[in-house]
C-alpha positions in Angstrom: 20.6 -39.7 14.9 18.1 -36.9 14.1 14.9 -36.7 15.9 12.1 -37.1 13.4 9.5 -35.7 15.9 11.0 -32.2 15.7 9.3 -29.9 13.1 11.5 -28.7 10.3 13.1 -25.4 10.8 11.8 -22.6 8.6 14.3 -20.8 6.4 14.5 -17.3 5.2 13.1 -18.4 1.8 10.2 -20.2 3.6 9.5 -16.9 5.4 9.4 -15.1 2.1 6.9 -17.7 0.8 4.8 -17.3 3.9 4.4 -13.6 3.2 3.4 -14.3 -0.4 0.9 -17.0 0.5 -0.7 -15.1 3.3 -1.1 -12.1 1.0 -3.1 -14.4 -1.2 -5.3 -15.4 1.7 -3.8 -18.8 2.5 -4.8 -19.7 6.1 -2.5 -20.8 8.9 -3.7 -24.5 8.8 -2.7 -24.6 5.1 0.6 -23.1 5.8 1.1 -25.7 8.5 0.4 -28.4 6.0 2.9 -26.9 3.5 5.7 -26.2 5.9 5.0 -28.5 8.9 5.7 -25.8 11.3 3.9 -24.4 14.4 1.4 -21.6 13.4 3.1 -19.3 16.0 6.1 -19.2 13.7 4.0 -17.8 10.9 2.7 -15.1 13.1 6.2 -14.2 14.1 7.2 -14.0 10.4 4.2 -11.9 9.4 4.9 -9.5 12.3 8.6 -9.2 11.3 10.0 -10.6 14.5 11.3 -13.8 12.8 13.4 -13.3 9.7 13.1 -9.5 9.5 13.5 -8.3 5.9 11.8 -11.4 4.5 8.9 -9.4 3.2 11.2 -6.9 1.4 13.2 -9.7 -0.1 10.0 -11.4 -1.4 8.9 -8.1 -3.0 12.3 -7.7 -4.6 12.4 -11.2 -5.9 8.8 -11.1 -7.3 9.6 -7.7 -8.9 12.4 -9.3 -10.9 10.3 -12.4 -11.8 12.2 -14.9 -9.6 10.4 -18.0 -8.3 11.9 -19.7 -5.3 9.2 -22.1 -4.1 6.8 -24.5 -5.9 3.8 -22.9 -4.2 4.8 -19.5 -5.6 5.0 -21.0 -9.1 1.5 -22.4 -8.7 0.1 -19.1 -7.6 1.8 -17.2 -10.5 0.5 -19.8 -13.0 -3.0 -19.5 -11.6 -3.3 -15.8 -10.9 -0.5 -14.2 -13.0 2.6 -12.4 -11.7 1.1 -8.9 -11.5 -1.8 -10.0 -9.2 0.5 -11.9 -6.9 2.9 -9.0 -6.7 0.2 -6.4 -6.0 -1.3 -8.5 -3.2 2.1 -8.9 -1.6 2.9 -5.1 -1.9 -0.4 -4.3 -0.1 0.3 -6.6 2.8 3.4 -4.8 4.2 4.1 -5.7 7.8 5.1 -2.1 8.4 1.7 -0.9 7.3 0.0 -3.4 9.7 2.3 -2.4 12.5 1.5 1.3 11.9 -2.3 0.5 11.9 -2.0 -1.4 15.2 0.0 1.5 16.8 -2.5 4.1 15.6 -5.4 2.1 17.0 -3.5 1.8 20.3 -2.9 5.5 20.4 -6.5 6.3 19.6 -7.6 4.2 22.5 -5.2 5.8 25.0 -5.9 9.4 23.9 -7.8 11.5 26.4 -11.4 12.2 25.6 -12.1 15.8 25.0 -15.3 17.2 26.3 -17.0 20.1 24.5 
């Protein structure tokens, strides 16, 4: 007998959808409503720790015009495919990781006196 108290497990396609929705500014509480999952899972997805490659797969699918989730269909209907695709492309987890690493390195760099 399955335990109905356990939250549903996120799939790879759910992770792809999370990337697209966050790129459009959907907040974690709304993602929780849509997927019924712990917000920490969304953070893991967005950082690339959970379902690595999901961002790349989402970019590839949107580039070919594929729609895999009803929320994606609603976004495309409301905003248009190009706007959704451009927002996703600009939200690369690698770019965010690079910016965090650069910030960390700047903080740890020795201060030069003149």
